C-alpha beads as a LAMMPS data file, in Angstrom:
LAMMPS data file: protein, C-alpha beads

65 atoms
64 bonds

1 atom types
1 bond types

-500.0 500.0 xlo xhi
-500.0 500.0 ylo yhi
-500.0 500.0 zlo zhi

Masses

1 110.0

Atoms # bond

1 1 1 86.868 384.669 -159.901
2 1 1 83.800 386.917 -159.861
3 1 1 81.007 385.062 -161.631
4 1 1 78.115 387.142 -160.303
5 1 1 77.713 389.037 -163.575
6 1 1 76.946 385.878 -165.567
7 1 1 73.421 384.490 -165.785
8 1 1 74.167 381.350 -167.778
9 1 1 76.944 378.803 -168.105
10 1 1 77.054 379.524 -171.829
11 1 1 77.583 383.247 -171.231
12 1 1 80.381 382.540 -168.746
13 1 1 81.928 379.948 -171.094
14 1 1 81.991 382.445 -173.974
15 1 1 83.450 385.209 -171.810
16 1 1 86.200 382.942 -170.493
17 1 1 87.127 381.857 -174.026
18 1 1 87.313 385.504 -175.091
19 1 1 89.758 386.068 -172.218
20 1 1 91.906 383.147 -173.421
21 1 1 90.842 380.510 -170.896
22 1 1 90.461 376.840 -171.751
23 1 1 87.148 375.700 -170.222
24 1 1 85.870 372.109 -170.352
25 1 1 82.360 371.868 -171.771
26 1 1 81.545 369.194 -169.181
27 1 1 81.904 371.853 -166.472
28 1 1 79.248 373.993 -168.128
29 1 1 76.982 370.977 -168.531
30 1 1 77.389 370.076 -164.847
31 1 1 76.669 373.647 -163.757
32 1 1 73.539 373.804 -165.912
33 1 1 72.325 370.472 -164.521
34 1 1 72.719 371.718 -160.941
35 1 1 71.009 375.009 -161.845
36 1 1 67.975 373.159 -163.196
37 1 1 67.848 370.480 -160.511
38 1 1 68.209 372.842 -157.554
39 1 1 66.584 375.858 -159.254
40 1 1 69.540 378.090 -158.419
41 1 1 71.440 380.759 -160.335
42 1 1 74.616 380.234 -162.336
43 1 1 76.595 382.048 -159.664
44 1 1 75.241 379.813 -156.907
45 1 1 75.944 376.630 -158.882
46 1 1 79.476 377.750 -159.785
47 1 1 80.199 378.658 -156.162
48 1 1 78.912 375.270 -155.017
49 1 1 81.446 373.473 -157.221
50 1 1 84.195 375.921 -156.282
51 1 1 83.546 375.469 -152.551
52 1 1 83.889 371.711 -153.039
53 1 1 87.277 372.284 -154.749
54 1 1 85.936 370.762 -157.967
55 1 1 86.957 373.761 -160.076
56 1 1 90.690 374.302 -160.411
57 1 1 92.139 377.336 -162.193
58 1 1 95.804 377.294 -163.125
59 1 1 97.190 379.868 -165.512
60 1 1 94.563 380.042 -168.273
61 1 1 93.247 376.502 -167.816
62 1 1 90.083 375.741 -165.870
63 1 1 89.746 372.111 -164.807
64 1 1 86.749 370.283 -163.396
65 1 1 87.199 367.345 -161.070

Bonds

1 1 1 2
2 1 2 3
3 1 3 4
4 1 4 5
5 1 5 6
6 1 6 7
7 1 7 8
8 1 8 9
9 1 9 10
10 1 10 11
11 1 11 12
12 1 12 13
13 1 13 14
14 1 14 15
15 1 15 16
16 1 16 17
17 1 17 18
18 1 18 19
19 1 19 20
20 1 20 21
21 1 21 22
22 1 22 23
23 1 23 24
24 1 24 25
25 1 25 26
26 1 26 27
27 1 27 28
28 1 28 29
29 1 29 30
30 1 30 31
31 1 31 32
32 1 32 33
33 1 33 34
34 1 34 35
35 1 35 36
36 1 36 37
37 1 37 38
38 1 38 39
39 1 39 40
40 1 40 41
41 1 41 42
42 1 42 43
43 1 43 44
44 1 44 45
45 1 45 46
46 1 46 47
47 1 47 48
48 1 48 49
49 1 49 50
50 1 50 51
51 1 51 52
52 1 52 53
53 1 53 54
54 1 54 55
55 1 55 56
56 1 56 57
57 1 57 58
58 1 58 59
59 1 59 60
60 1 60 61
61 1 61 62
62 1 62 63
63 1 63 64
64 1 64 65
């Protein structure tokens, strides 16, 4: 999933909902916490979780583990 065009977790969350995805709010909260703590972009924080296999996408459901 290309997340480079999103600057915030809220913007990504809204876009995913518009596309019919179910996104847990706790994922957005975790991404925002990492962004603030590490002073990194949304894309970098998302990719960190994805590289750790903490984000799982199946059909139109995004899970956070």
